[in-house]
N, CA, C, O and CB atoms as a CASP TS submission, in Angstrom:
PFRMAT TS
TARGET T0000
AUTHOR 0000-0000-0000
METHOD Language model
MODEL 1
PARENT N/A
ATOM      1  N   MET     1      -4.296  -6.889 -10.615  1.00  0.00           N
ATOM      2  CA  MET     1      -4.023  -7.535  -9.362  1.00  0.00           C
ATOM      3  C   MET     1      -4.839  -6.832  -8.278  1.00  0.00           C
ATOM      4  O   MET     1      -4.375  -5.865  -7.673  1.00  0.00           O
ATOM      5  CB  MET     1      -2.506  -7.515  -9.041  1.00  0.00           C
ATOM      6  N   THR     2      -6.027  -7.310  -8.044  1.00  0.00           N
ATOM      7  CA  THR     2      -6.901  -6.566  -7.143  1.00  0.00           C
ATOM      8  C   THR     2      -7.669  -7.459  -6.181  1.00  0.00           C
ATOM      9  O   THR     2      -8.840  -7.205  -5.899  1.00  0.00           O
ATOM     10  CB  THR     2      -7.868  -5.747  -7.939  1.00  0.00           C
ATOM     11  N   SER     3      -7.034  -8.485  -5.685  1.00  0.00           N
ATOM     12  CA  SER     3      -7.766  -9.320  -4.736  1.00  0.00           C
ATOM     13  C   SER     3      -7.530  -8.815  -3.319  1.00  0.00           C
ATOM     14  O   SER     3      -6.719  -7.913  -3.104  1.00  0.00           O
ATOM     15  CB  SER     3      -7.340 -10.804  -4.862  1.00  0.00           C
ATOM     16  N   MET     4      -8.231  -9.389  -2.363  1.00  0.00           N
ATOM     17  CA  MET     4      -8.078  -8.987  -0.976  1.00  0.00           C
ATOM     18  C   MET     4      -6.944  -9.733  -0.281  1.00  0.00           C
ATOM     19  O   MET     4      -6.806  -9.634   0.939  1.00  0.00           O
ATOM     20  CB  MET     4      -9.371  -9.209  -0.232  1.00  0.00           C
ATOM     21  N   ARG     5      -6.168 -10.444  -0.993  1.00  0.00           N
ATOM     22  CA  ARG     5      -5.069 -11.151  -0.342  1.00  0.00           C
ATOM     23  C   ARG     5      -3.888 -10.213  -0.166  1.00  0.00           C
ATOM     24  O   ARG     5      -3.751  -9.221  -0.882  1.00  0.00           O
ATOM     25  CB  ARG     5      -4.654 -12.395  -1.157  1.00  0.00           C
ATOM     26  N   TRP     6      -3.040 -10.539   0.796  1.00  0.00           N
ATOM     27  CA  TRP     6      -1.829  -9.781   1.035  1.00  0.00           C
ATOM     28  C   TRP     6      -0.768 -10.211   0.024  1.00  0.00           C
ATOM     29  O   TRP     6      -0.660 -11.392  -0.309  1.00  0.00           O
ATOM     30  CB  TRP     6      -1.327  -9.978   2.490  1.00  0.00           C
ATOM     31  N   TYR     7       0.004  -9.257  -0.454  1.00  0.00           N
ATOM     32  CA  TYR     7       1.118  -9.518  -1.352  1.00  0.00           C
ATOM     33  C   TYR     7       2.405  -9.174  -0.623  1.00  0.00           C
ATOM     34  O   TYR     7       2.622  -8.018  -0.259  1.00  0.00           O
ATOM     35  CB  TYR     7       0.986  -8.707  -2.675  1.00  0.00           C
ATOM     36  N   SER     8       3.259 -10.165  -0.405  1.00  0.00           N
ATOM     37  CA  SER     8       4.574  -9.895   0.167  1.00  0.00           C
ATOM     38  C   SER     8       5.398  -9.149  -0.861  1.00  0.00           C
ATOM     39  O   SER     8       5.361  -9.467  -2.049  1.00  0.00           O
ATOM     40  CB  SER     8       5.286 -11.208   0.606  1.00  0.00           C
ATOM     41  N   VAL     9       6.145  -8.151  -0.401  1.00  0.00           N
ATOM     42  CA  VAL     9       6.958  -7.359  -1.322  1.00  0.00           C
ATOM     43  C   VAL     9       8.391  -7.308  -0.808  1.00  0.00           C
ATOM     44  O   VAL     9       8.642  -7.427   0.391  1.00  0.00           O
ATOM     45  CB  VAL     9       6.381  -5.924  -1.485  1.00  0.00           C
ATOM     46  N   LYS    10       9.322  -7.128  -1.737  1.00  0.00           N
ATOM     47  CA  LYS    10      10.724  -6.964  -1.372  1.00  0.00           C
ATOM     48  C   LYS    10      10.961  -5.480  -1.147  1.00  0.00           C
ATOM     49  O   LYS    10      10.929  -4.679  -2.081  1.00  0.00           O
ATOM     50  CB  LYS    10      11.685  -7.541  -2.477  1.00  0.00           C
ATOM     51  N   SER    11      11.199  -5.133   0.106  1.00  0.00           N
ATOM     52  CA  SER    11      11.388  -3.739   0.472  1.00  0.00           C
ATOM     53  C   SER    11      12.082  -3.684   1.824  1.00  0.00           C
ATOM     54  O   SER    11      11.883  -4.558   2.668  1.00  0.00           O
ATOM     55  CB  SER    11      10.035  -2.976   0.507  1.00  0.00           C
ATOM     56  N   SER    12      12.890  -2.664   2.024  1.00  0.00           N
ATOM     57  CA  SER    12      13.538  -2.516   3.329  1.00  0.00           C
ATOM     58  C   SER    12      12.565  -1.969   4.368  1.00  0.00           C
ATOM     59  O   SER    12      12.815  -2.099   5.566  1.00  0.00           O
ATOM     60  CB  SER    12      14.758  -1.595   3.218  1.00  0.00           C
ATOM     61  N   ASN    13      11.449  -1.354   3.932  1.00  0.00           N
ATOM     62  CA  ASN    13      10.465  -0.778   4.858  1.00  0.00           C
ATOM     63  C   ASN    13       9.142  -1.531   4.879  1.00  0.00           C
ATOM     64  O   ASN    13       8.583  -1.761   5.952  1.00  0.00           O
ATOM     65  CB  ASN    13      10.209   0.656   4.496  1.00  0.00           C
ATOM     66  N   LEU    14       8.635  -1.917   3.722  1.00  0.00           N
ATOM     67  CA  LEU    14       7.326  -2.543   3.601  1.00  0.00           C
ATOM     68  C   LEU    14       7.450  -4.055   3.619  1.00  0.00           C
ATOM     69  O   LEU    14       8.359  -4.619   3.010  1.00  0.00           O
ATOM     70  CB  LEU    14       6.628  -2.086   2.324  1.00  0.00           C
ATOM     71  N   ALA    15       6.526  -4.712   4.323  1.00  0.00           N
ATOM     72  CA  ALA    15       6.498  -6.174   4.362  1.00  0.00           C
ATOM     73  C   ALA    15       5.468  -6.721   3.379  1.00  0.00           C
ATOM     74  O   ALA    15       5.755  -7.627   2.597  1.00  0.00           O
ATOM     75  CB  ALA    15       6.190  -6.668   5.784  1.00  0.00           C
ATOM     76  N   ARG    16       4.232  -6.141   3.435  1.00  0.00           N
ATOM     77  CA  ARG    16       3.148  -6.633   2.587  1.00  0.00           C
ATOM     78  C   ARG    16       2.228  -5.479   2.215  1.00  0.00           C
ATOM     79  O   ARG    16       2.166  -4.458   2.899  1.00  0.00           O
ATOM     80  CB  ARG    16       2.351  -7.756   3.300  1.00  0.00           C
ATOM     81  N   ILE    17       1.511  -5.675   1.101  1.00  0.00           N
ATOM     82  CA  ILE    17       0.495  -4.708   0.688  1.00  0.00           C
ATOM     83  C   ILE    17      -0.772  -5.467   0.305  1.00  0.00           C
ATOM     84  O   ILE    17      -0.725  -6.629  -0.098  1.00  0.00           O
ATOM     85  CB  ILE    17       1.002  -3.826  -0.501  1.00  0.00           C
ATOM     86  N   GLN    18      -1.897  -4.783   0.440  1.00  0.00           N
ATOM     87  CA  GLN    18      -3.198  -5.386   0.142  1.00  0.00           C
ATOM     88  C   GLN    18      -4.095  -4.304  -0.445  1.00  0.00           C
ATOM     89  O   GLN    18      -4.040  -3.150  -0.022  1.00  0.00           O
ATOM     90  CB  GLN    18      -3.847  -6.025   1.426  1.00  0.00           C
ATOM     91  N   TYR    19      -4.925  -4.679  -1.423  1.00  0.00           N
ATOM     92  CA  TYR    19      -5.822  -3.707  -2.037  1.00  0.00           C
ATOM     93  C   TYR    19      -7.253  -4.219  -2.044  1.00  0.00           C
ATOM     94  O   TYR    19      -7.511  -5.374  -2.382  1.00  0.00           O
ATOM     95  CB  TYR    19      -5.371  -3.386  -3.461  1.00  0.00           C
ATOM     96  N   ASN    20      -8.184  -3.341  -1.664  1.00  0.00           N
ATOM     97  CA  ASN    20      -9.607  -3.642  -1.716  1.00  0.00           C
ATOM     98  C   ASN    20     -10.205  -2.807  -2.841  1.00  0.00           C
ATOM     99  O   ASN    20     -10.399  -1.600  -2.695  1.00  0.00           O
ATOM    100  CB  ASN    20     -10.314  -3.351  -0.339  1.00  0.00           C
ATOM    101  N   LYS    21     -10.491  -3.452  -3.951  1.00  0.00           N
ATOM    102  CA  LYS    21     -11.003  -2.756  -5.132  1.00  0.00           C
ATOM    103  C   LYS    21     -12.371  -2.133  -4.862  1.00  0.00           C
ATOM    104  O   LYS    21     -12.628  -1.001  -5.272  1.00  0.00           O
ATOM    105  CB  LYS    21     -11.091  -3.720  -6.317  1.00  0.00           C
ATOM    106  N   ARG    22     -13.238  -2.854  -4.185  1.00  0.00           N
ATOM    107  CA  ARG    22     -14.600  -2.362  -3.950  1.00  0.00           C
ATOM    108  C   ARG    22     -14.606  -1.058  -3.152  1.00  0.00           C
ATOM    109  O   ARG    22     -15.348  -0.132  -3.478  1.00  0.00           O
ATOM    110  CB  ARG    22     -15.422  -3.421  -3.214  1.00  0.00           C
ATOM    111  N   TRP    23     -13.785  -0.986  -2.115  1.00  0.00           N
ATOM    112  CA  TRP    23     -13.757   0.191  -1.241  1.00  0.00           C
ATOM    113  C   TRP    23     -12.613   1.147  -1.565  1.00  0.00           C
ATOM    114  O   TRP    23     -12.465   2.188  -0.925  1.00  0.00           O
ATOM    115  CB  TRP    23     -13.651  -0.245   0.200  1.00  0.00           C
ATOM    116  N   GLU    24     -11.805   0.790  -2.561  1.00  0.00           N
ATOM    117  CA  GLU    24     -10.633   1.589  -2.965  1.00  0.00           C
ATOM    118  C   GLU    24      -9.748   1.916  -1.760  1.00  0.00           C
ATOM    119  O   GLU    24      -9.503   3.078  -1.439  1.00  0.00           O
ATOM    120  CB  GLU    24     -11.084   2.897  -3.655  1.00  0.00           C
ATOM    121  N   ARG    25      -9.281   0.856  -1.111  1.00  0.00           N
ATOM    122  CA  ARG    25      -8.430   1.013   0.062  1.00  0.00           C
ATOM    123  C   ARG    25      -7.150   0.213  -0.111  1.00  0.00           C
ATOM    124  O   ARG    25      -7.160  -0.937  -0.550  1.00  0.00           O
ATOM    125  CB  ARG    25      -9.168   0.573   1.334  1.00  0.00           C
ATOM    126  N   LEU    26      -6.072   0.845   0.241  1.00  0.00           N
ATOM    127  CA  LEU    26      -4.760   0.199   0.253  1.00  0.00           C
ATOM    128  C   LEU    26      -4.348  -0.015   1.694  1.00  0.00           C
ATOM    129  O   LEU    26      -4.404   0.915   2.499  1.00  0.00           O
ATOM    130  CB  LEU    26      -3.696   1.048  -0.511  1.00  0.00           C
ATOM    131  N   ASN    27      -3.938  -1.223   2.031  1.00  0.00           N
ATOM    132  CA  ASN    27      -3.358  -1.524   3.337  1.00  0.00           C
ATOM    133  C   ASN    27      -1.876  -1.804   3.134  1.00  0.00           C
ATOM    134  O   ASN    27      -1.487  -2.545   2.231  1.00  0.00           O
ATOM    135  CB  ASN    27      -4.079  -2.738   4.024  1.00  0.00           C
ATOM    136  N   VAL    28      -1.062  -1.203   3.983  1.00  0.00           N
ATOM    137  CA  VAL    28       0.382  -1.392   3.917  1.00  0.00           C
ATOM    138  C   VAL    28       0.867  -1.862   5.284  1.00  0.00           C
ATOM    139  O   VAL    28       0.636  -1.199   6.295  1.00  0.00           O
ATOM    140  CB  VAL    28       1.109  -0.077   3.482  1.00  0.00           C
ATOM    141  N   GLU    29       1.534  -2.998   5.308  1.00  0.00           N
ATOM    142  CA  GLU    29       2.144  -3.482   6.542  1.00  0.00           C
ATOM    143  C   GLU    29       3.647  -3.258   6.462  1.00  0.00           C
ATOM    144  O   GLU    29       4.297  -3.636   5.487  1.00  0.00           O
ATOM    145  CB  GLU    29       1.817  -4.988   6.784  1.00  0.00           C
ATOM    146  N   PHE    30       4.182  -2.640   7.500  1.00  0.00           N
ATOM    147  CA  PHE    30       5.608  -2.384   7.574  1.00  0.00           C
ATOM    148  C   PHE    30       6.295  -3.500   8.339  1.00  0.00           C
ATOM    149  O   PHE    30       5.639  -4.293   9.015  1.00  0.00           O
ATOM    150  CB  PHE    30       5.884  -1.029   8.232  1.00  0.00           C
ATOM    151  N   HIS    31       7.610  -3.563   8.234  1.00  0.00           N
ATOM    152  CA  HIS    31       8.357  -4.621   8.908  1.00  0.00           C
ATOM    153  C   HIS    31       8.212  -4.571  10.429  1.00  0.00           C
ATOM    154  O   HIS    31       8.400  -5.588  11.097  1.00  0.00           O
ATOM    155  CB  HIS    31       9.818  -4.529   8.537  1.00  0.00           C
ATOM    156  N   ASP    32       7.882  -3.413  10.981  1.00  0.00           N
ATOM    157  CA  ASP    32       7.696  -3.332  12.435  1.00  0.00           C
ATOM    158  C   ASP    32       6.315  -3.825  12.876  1.00  0.00           C
ATOM    159  O   ASP    32       6.000  -3.811  14.066  1.00  0.00           O
ATOM    160  CB  ASP    32       7.897  -1.897  12.902  1.00  0.00           C
ATOM    161  N   GLY    33       5.489  -4.265  11.911  1.00  0.00           N
ATOM    162  CA  GLY    33       4.168  -4.798  12.220  1.00  0.00           C
ATOM    163  C   GLY    33       3.043  -3.785  12.131  1.00  0.00           C
ATOM    164  O   GLY    33       1.872  -4.162  12.174  1.00  0.00           O
ATOM    165  N   SER    34       3.370  -2.512  12.008  1.00  0.00           N
ATOM    166  CA  SER    34       2.317  -1.496  11.888  1.00  0.00           C
ATOM    167  C   SER    34       1.637  -1.599  10.524  1.00  0.00           C
ATOM    168  O   SER    34       2.267  -1.916   9.515  1.00  0.00           O
ATOM    169  CB  SER    34       2.902  -0.073  12.092  1.00  0.00           C
ATOM    170  N   ILE    35       0.331  -1.321  10.525  1.00  0.00           N
ATOM    171  CA  ILE    35      -0.461  -1.378   9.291  1.00  0.00           C
ATOM    172  C   ILE    35      -1.176  -0.044   9.121  1.00  0.00           C
ATOM    173  O   ILE    35      -1.814   0.463  10.044  1.00  0.00           O
ATOM    174  CB  ILE    35      -1.490  -2.568   9.322  1.00  0.00           C
ATOM    175  N   TYR    36      -1.053   0.512   7.920  1.00  0.00           N
ATOM    176  CA  TYR    36      -1.722   1.761   7.582  1.00  0.00           C
ATOM    177  C   TYR    36      -2.707   1.514   6.451  1.00  0.00           C
ATOM    178  O   TYR    36      -2.434   0.742   5.532  1.00  0.00           O
ATOM    179  CB  TYR    36      -0.698   2.852   7.187  1.00  0.00           C
ATOM    180  N   ARG    37      -3.846   2.171   6.527  1.00  0.00           N
ATOM    181  CA  ARG    37      -4.890   2.061   5.499  1.00  0.00           C
ATOM    182  C   ARG    37      -5.033   3.416   4.818  1.00  0.00           C
ATOM    183  O   ARG    37      -5.211   4.443   5.473  1.00  0.00           O
ATOM    184  CB  ARG    37      -6.260   1.594   6.117  1.00  0.00           C
ATOM    185  N   TYR    38      -4.951   3.398   3.481  1.00  0.00           N
ATOM    186  CA  TYR    38      -5.097   4.593   2.656  1.00  0.00           C
ATOM    187  C   TYR    38      -6.442   4.526   1.943  1.00  0.00           C
ATOM    188  O   TYR    38      -6.817   3.490   1.395  1.00  0.00           O
ATOM    189  CB  TYR    38      -3.924   4.723   1.630  1.00  0.00           C
ATOM    190  N   TYR    39      -7.162   5.648   1.959  1.00  0.00           N
ATOM    191  CA  TYR    39      -8.543   5.694   1.463  1.00  0.00           C
ATOM    192  C   TYR    39      -8.628   6.354   0.087  1.00  0.00           C
ATOM    193  O   TYR    39      -7.760   7.133  -0.305  1.00  0.00           O
ATOM    194  CB  TYR    39      -9.434   6.446   2.454  1.00  0.00           C
ATOM    195  N   ASP    40      -9.715   6.014  -0.643  1.00  0.00           N
ATOM    196  CA  ASP    40      -9.949   6.549  -1.991  1.00  0.00           C
ATOM    197  C   ASP    40      -8.720   6.353  -2.860  1.00  0.00           C
ATOM    198  O   ASP    40      -8.254   7.270  -3.536  1.00  0.00           O
ATOM    199  CB  ASP    40     -10.321   8.043  -1.931  1.00  0.00           C
ATOM    200  N   PHE    41      -8.217   5.151  -2.822  1.00  0.00           N
ATOM    201  CA  PHE    41      -6.964   4.808  -3.493  1.00  0.00           C
ATOM    202  C   PHE    41      -7.257   4.064  -4.790  1.00  0.00           C
ATOM    203  O   PHE    41      -7.811   2.966  -4.753  1.00  0.00           O
ATOM    204  CB  PHE    41      -6.063   3.953  -2.571  1.00  0.00           C
ATOM    205  N   PRO    42      -6.895   4.643  -5.941  1.00  0.00           N
ATOM    206  CA  PRO    42      -7.241   4.021  -7.231  1.00  0.00           C
ATOM    207  C   PRO    42      -6.448   2.737  -7.518  1.00  0.00           C
ATOM    208  O   PRO    42      -5.299   2.582  -7.103  1.00  0.00           O
ATOM    209  CB  PRO    42      -7.004   5.017  -8.354  1.00  0.00           C
ATOM    210  N   GLU    43      -7.086   1.853  -8.220  1.00  0.00           N
ATOM    211  CA  GLU    43      -6.471   0.574  -8.581  1.00  0.00           C
ATOM    212  C   GLU    43      -5.170   0.770  -9.354  1.00  0.00           C
ATOM    213  O   GLU    43      -4.212   0.022  -9.155  1.00  0.00           O
ATOM    214  CB  GLU    43      -7.442  -0.261  -9.409  1.00  0.00           C
ATOM    215  N   GLU    44      -5.132   1.762 -10.225  1.00  0.00           N
ATOM    216  CA  GLU    44      -3.936   2.017 -11.027  1.00  0.00           C
ATOM    217  C   GLU    44      -2.735   2.356 -10.138  1.00  0.00           C
ATOM    218  O   GLU    44      -1.600   1.994 -10.449  1.00  0.00           O
ATOM    219  CB  GLU    44      -4.198   3.159 -12.021  1.00  0.00           C
ATOM    220  N   GLU    45      -2.996   3.048  -9.042  1.00  0.00           N
ATOM    221  CA  GLU    45      -1.914   3.383  -8.113  1.00  0.00           C
ATOM    222  C   GLU    45      -1.406   2.128  -7.399  1.00  0.00           C
ATOM    223  O   GLU    45      -0.209   1.988  -7.151  1.00  0.00           O
ATOM    224  CB  GLU    45      -2.394   4.427  -7.080  1.00  0.00           C
ATOM    225  N   PHE    46      -2.332   1.217  -7.071  1.00  0.00           N
ATOM    226  CA  PHE    46      -1.897  -0.043  -6.464  1.00  0.00           C
ATOM    227  C   PHE    46      -1.002  -0.807  -7.426  1.00  0.00           C
ATOM    228  O   PHE    46       0.050  -1.312  -7.034  1.00  0.00           O
ATOM    229  CB  PHE    46      -3.111  -0.905  -6.064  1.00  0.00           C
ATOM    230  N   ASP    47      -1.416  -0.892  -8.681  1.00  0.00           N
ATOM    231  CA  ASP    47      -0.611  -1.592  -9.686  1.00  0.00           C
ATOM    232  C   ASP    47       0.764  -0.954  -9.834  1.00  0.00           C
ATOM    233  O   ASP    47       1.768  -1.653  -9.970  1.00  0.00           O
ATOM    234  CB  ASP    47      -1.333  -1.600 -11.037  1.00  0.00           C
ATOM    235  N   ALA    48       0.807   0.384  -9.807  1.00  0.00           N
ATOM    236  CA  ALA    48       2.081   1.100  -9.929  1.00  0.00           C
ATOM    237  C   ALA    48       2.971   0.839  -8.711  1.00  0.00           C
ATOM    238  O   ALA    48       4.176   0.637  -8.855  1.00  0.00           O
ATOM    239  CB  ALA    48       1.835   2.614 -10.091  1.00  0.00           C
ATOM    240  N   LEU    49       2.382   0.843  -7.522  1.00  0.00           N
ATOM    241  CA  LEU    49       3.140   0.536  -6.306  1.00  0.00           C
ATOM    242  C   LEU    49       3.694  -0.873  -6.371  1.00  0.00           C
ATOM    243  O   LEU    49       4.876  -1.091  -6.108  1.00  0.00           O
ATOM    244  CB  LEU    49       2.261   0.702  -5.058  1.00  0.00           C
ATOM    245  N   TYR    50       2.852  -1.824  -6.719  1.00  0.00           N
ATOM    246  CA  TYR    50       3.264  -3.227  -6.754  1.00  0.00           C
ATOM    247  C   TYR    50       4.400  -3.461  -7.742  1.00  0.00           C
ATOM    248  O   TYR    50       5.291  -4.270  -7.483  1.00  0.00           O
ATOM    249  CB  TYR    50       2.080  -4.113  -7.112  1.00  0.00           C
ATOM    250  N   SER    51       4.375  -2.763  -8.864  1.00  0.00           N
ATOM    251  CA  SER    51       5.381  -2.990  -9.896  1.00  0.00           C
ATOM    252  C   SER    51       6.595  -2.066  -9.794  1.00  0.00           C
ATOM    253  O   SER    51       7.534  -2.194 -10.580  1.00  0.00           O
ATOM    254  CB  SER    51       4.755  -2.830 -11.239  1.00  0.00           C
ATOM    255  N   SER    52       6.586  -1.153  -8.850  1.00  0.00           N
ATOM    256  CA  SER    52       7.709  -0.219  -8.730  1.00  0.00           C
ATOM    257  C   SER    52       8.962  -0.929  -8.231  1.00  0.00           C
ATOM    258  O   SER    52       8.884  -1.926  -7.514  1.00  0.00           O
ATOM    259  CB  SER    52       7.349   0.934  -7.784  1.00  0.00           C
ATOM    260  N   GLY    53      10.107  -0.402  -8.619  1.00  0.00           N
ATOM    261  CA  GLY    53      11.376  -0.977  -8.196  1.00  0.00           C
ATOM    262  C   GLY    53      11.658  -0.760  -6.720  1.00  0.00           C
ATOM    263  O   GLY    53      12.267  -1.609  -6.069  1.00  0.00           O
ATOM    264  N   SER    54      11.221   0.363  -6.197  1.00  0.00           N
ATOM    265  CA  SER    54      11.402   0.673  -4.784  1.00  0.00           C
ATOM    266  C   SER    54      10.051   1.022  -4.173  1.00  0.00           C
ATOM    267  O   SER    54       9.548   2.133  -4.339  1.00  0.00           O
ATOM    268  CB  SER    54      12.412   1.838  -4.592  1.00  0.00           C
ATOM    269  N   LYS    55       9.482   0.072  -3.478  1.00  0.00           N
ATOM    270  CA  LYS    55       8.151   0.259  -2.888  1.00  0.00           C
ATOM    271  C   LYS    55       8.148   1.387  -1.855  1.00  0.00           C
ATOM    272  O   LYS    55       7.214   2.188  -1.819  1.00  0.00           O
ATOM    273  CB  LYS    55       7.672  -1.044  -2.237  1.00  0.00           C
ATOM    274  N   GLY    56       9.179   1.456  -1.019  1.00  0.00           N
ATOM    275  CA  GLY    56       9.257   2.484   0.001  1.00  0.00           C
ATOM    276  C   GLY    56       9.348   3.885  -0.591  1.00  0.00           C
ATOM    277  O   GLY    56       8.678   4.803  -0.120  1.00  0.00           O
ATOM    278  N   LYS    57      10.166   4.051  -1.612  1.00  0.00           N
ATOM    279  CA  LYS    57      10.288   5.360  -2.266  1.00  0.00           C
ATOM    280  C   LYS    57       8.983   5.750  -2.939  1.00  0.00           C
ATOM    281  O   LYS    57       8.567   6.907  -2.874  1.00  0.00           O
ATOM    282  CB  LYS    57      11.429   5.349  -3.297  1.00  0.00           C
ATOM    283  N   PHE    58       8.337   4.790  -3.585  1.00  0.00           N
ATOM    284  CA  PHE    58       7.058   5.070  -4.248  1.00  0.00           C
ATOM    285  C   PHE    58       6.028   5.504  -3.218  1.00  0.00           C
ATOM    286  O   PHE    58       5.312   6.484  -3.425  1.00  0.00           O
ATOM    287  CB  PHE    58       6.554   3.829  -5.027  1.00  0.00           C
ATOM    288  N   LEU    59       5.952   4.779  -2.112  1.00  0.00           N
ATOM    289  CA  LEU    59       5.007   5.122  -1.051  1.00  0.00           C
ATOM    290  C   LEU    59       5.268   6.536  -0.540  1.00  0.00           C
ATOM    291  O   LEU    59       4.335   7.322  -0.378  1.00  0.00           O
ATOM    292  CB  LEU    59       5.103   4.110   0.107  1.00  0.00           C
ATOM    293  N   HIS    60       6.505   6.851  -0.294  1.00  0.00           N
ATOM    294  CA  HIS    60       6.861   8.162   0.242  1.00  0.00           C
ATOM    295  C   HIS    60       6.583   9.282  -0.760  1.00  0.00           C
ATOM    296  O   HIS    60       6.052  10.326  -0.380  1.00  0.00           O
ATOM    297  CB  HIS    60       8.330   8.179   0.644  1.00  0.00           C
ATOM    298  N   ARG    61       6.927   9.086  -2.015  1.00  0.00           N
ATOM    299  CA  ARG    61       6.795  10.140  -3.032  1.00  0.00           C
ATOM    300  C   ARG    61       5.364  10.363  -3.511  1.00  0.00           C
ATOM    301  O   ARG    61       4.955  11.501  -3.737  1.00  0.00           O
ATOM    302  CB  ARG    61       7.655   9.808  -4.213  1.00  0.00           C
ATOM    303  N   PHE    62       4.606   9.288  -3.666  1.00  0.00           N
ATOM    304  CA  PHE    62       3.326   9.405  -4.359  1.00  0.00           C
ATOM    305  C   PHE    62       2.092   9.098  -3.511  1.00  0.00           C
ATOM    306  O   PHE    62       0.973   9.386  -3.936  1.00  0.00           O
ATOM    307  CB  PHE    62       3.332   8.506  -5.524  1.00  0.00           C
ATOM    308  N   ILE    63       2.269   8.529  -2.340  1.00  0.00           N
ATOM    309  CA  ILE    63       1.100   8.074  -1.583  1.00  0.00           C
ATOM    310  C   ILE    63       0.942   8.779  -0.245  1.00  0.00           C
ATOM    311  O   ILE    63      -0.146   9.266   0.063  1.00  0.00           O
ATOM    312  CB  ILE    63       1.186   6.593  -1.354  1.00  0.00           C
ATOM    313  N   MET    64       1.980   8.845   0.545  1.00  0.00           N
ATOM    314  CA  MET    64       1.868   9.299   1.935  1.00  0.00           C
ATOM    315  C   MET    64       1.231  10.681   2.094  1.00  0.00           C
ATOM    316  O   MET    64       0.419  10.874   2.999  1.00  0.00           O
ATOM    317  CB  MET    64       3.227   9.316   2.561  1.00  0.00           C
ATOM    318  N   ASP    65       1.568  11.618   1.262  1.00  0.00           N
ATOM    319  CA  ASP    65       1.015  12.969   1.382  1.00  0.00           C
ATOM    320  C   ASP    65      -0.163  13.224   0.445  1.00  0.00           C
ATOM    321  O   ASP    65      -0.694  14.334   0.406  1.00  0.00           O
ATOM    322  CB  ASP    65       2.093  13.983   1.111  1.00  0.00           C
ATOM    323  N   SER    66      -0.570  12.211  -0.302  1.00  0.00           N
ATOM    324  CA  SER    66      -1.620  12.396  -1.308  1.00  0.00           C
ATOM    325  C   SER    66      -2.959  11.777  -0.940  1.00  0.00           C
ATOM    326  O   SER    66      -3.978  12.124  -1.537  1.00  0.00           O
ATOM    327  CB  SER    66      -1.170  11.826  -2.601  1.00  0.00           C
ATOM    328  N   TYR    67      -2.979  10.870   0.026  1.00  0.00           N
ATOM    329  CA  TYR    67      -4.202  10.153   0.374  1.00  0.00           C
ATOM    330  C   TYR    67      -4.430  10.211   1.885  1.00  0.00           C
ATOM    331  O   TYR    67      -3.481  10.204   2.669  1.00  0.00           O
ATOM    332  CB  TYR    67      -4.132   8.684  -0.109  1.00  0.00           C
ATOM    333  N   ASP    68      -5.700  10.269   2.275  1.00  0.00           N
ATOM    334  CA  ASP    68      -6.034  10.173   3.686  1.00  0.00           C
ATOM    335  C   ASP    68      -5.723   8.765   4.164  1.00  0.00           C
ATOM    336  O   ASP    68      -5.881   7.799   3.418  1.00  0.00           O
ATOM    337  CB  ASP    68      -7.523  10.530   3.936  1.00  0.00           C
ATOM    338  N   TYR    69      -5.284   8.652   5.404  1.00  0.00           N
ATOM    339  CA  TYR    69      -4.924   7.338   5.935  1.00  0.00           C
ATOM    340  C   TYR    69      -5.136   7.300   7.440  1.00  0.00           C
ATOM    341  O   TYR    69      -5.259   8.328   8.106  1.00  0.00           O
ATOM    342  CB  TYR    69      -3.465   6.993   5.595  1.00  0.00           C
ATOM    343  N   ASP    70      -5.175   6.081   7.944  1.00  0.00           N
ATOM    344  CA  ASP    70      -5.226   5.803   9.385  1.00  0.00           C
ATOM    345  C   ASP    70      -4.277   4.651   9.678  1.00  0.00           C
ATOM    346  O   ASP    70      -4.063   3.775   8.841  1.00  0.00           O
ATOM    347  CB  ASP    70      -6.688   5.464   9.858  1.00  0.00           C
ATOM    348  N   ARG    71      -3.723   4.666  10.861  1.00  0.00           N
ATOM    349  CA  ARG    71      -3.019   3.486  11.354  1.00  0.00           C
ATOM    350  C   ARG    71      -4.091   2.586  11.930  1.00  0.00           C
ATOM    351  O   ARG    71      -4.886   3.028  12.760  1.00  0.00           O
ATOM    352  CB  ARG    71      -1.902   3.848  12.430  1.00  0.00           C
ATOM    353  N   ILE    72      -4.132   1.325  11.506  1.00  0.00           N
ATOM    354  CA  ILE    72      -5.241   0.462  11.911  1.00  0.00           C
ATOM    355  C   ILE    72      -4.819  -0.592  12.940  1.00  0.00           C
ATOM    356  O   ILE    72      -5.634  -1.431  13.323  1.00  0.00           O
ATOM    357  CB  ILE    72      -5.830  -0.223  10.692  1.00  0.00           C
ATOM    358  N   ASN    73      -3.590  -0.562  13.383  1.00  0.00           N
ATOM    359  CA  ASN    73      -3.187  -1.442  14.484  1.00  0.00           C
ATOM    360  C   ASN    73      -2.114  -0.796  15.311  1.00  0.00           C
ATOM    361  O   ASN    73      -1.647  -1.386  16.285  1.00  0.00           O
ATOM    362  CB  ASN    73      -2.700  -2.785  13.962  1.00  0.00           C
TER
END
């Protein structure tokens, strides 16, 4: 699952996620409308995030402190 389209997810914190395979970037939109971009993000991690039972917990445990990111809006 590696297209540039947004994927709506069921989460109390996350609204949508998007992955750019070419640039290895993950975009995460939160329910408050903020969007964060994570860099050098492997496709396998996107697949794991998408299929995880708790997207917010996965993001917090495995992504937030492991990848460089910027708030893009």
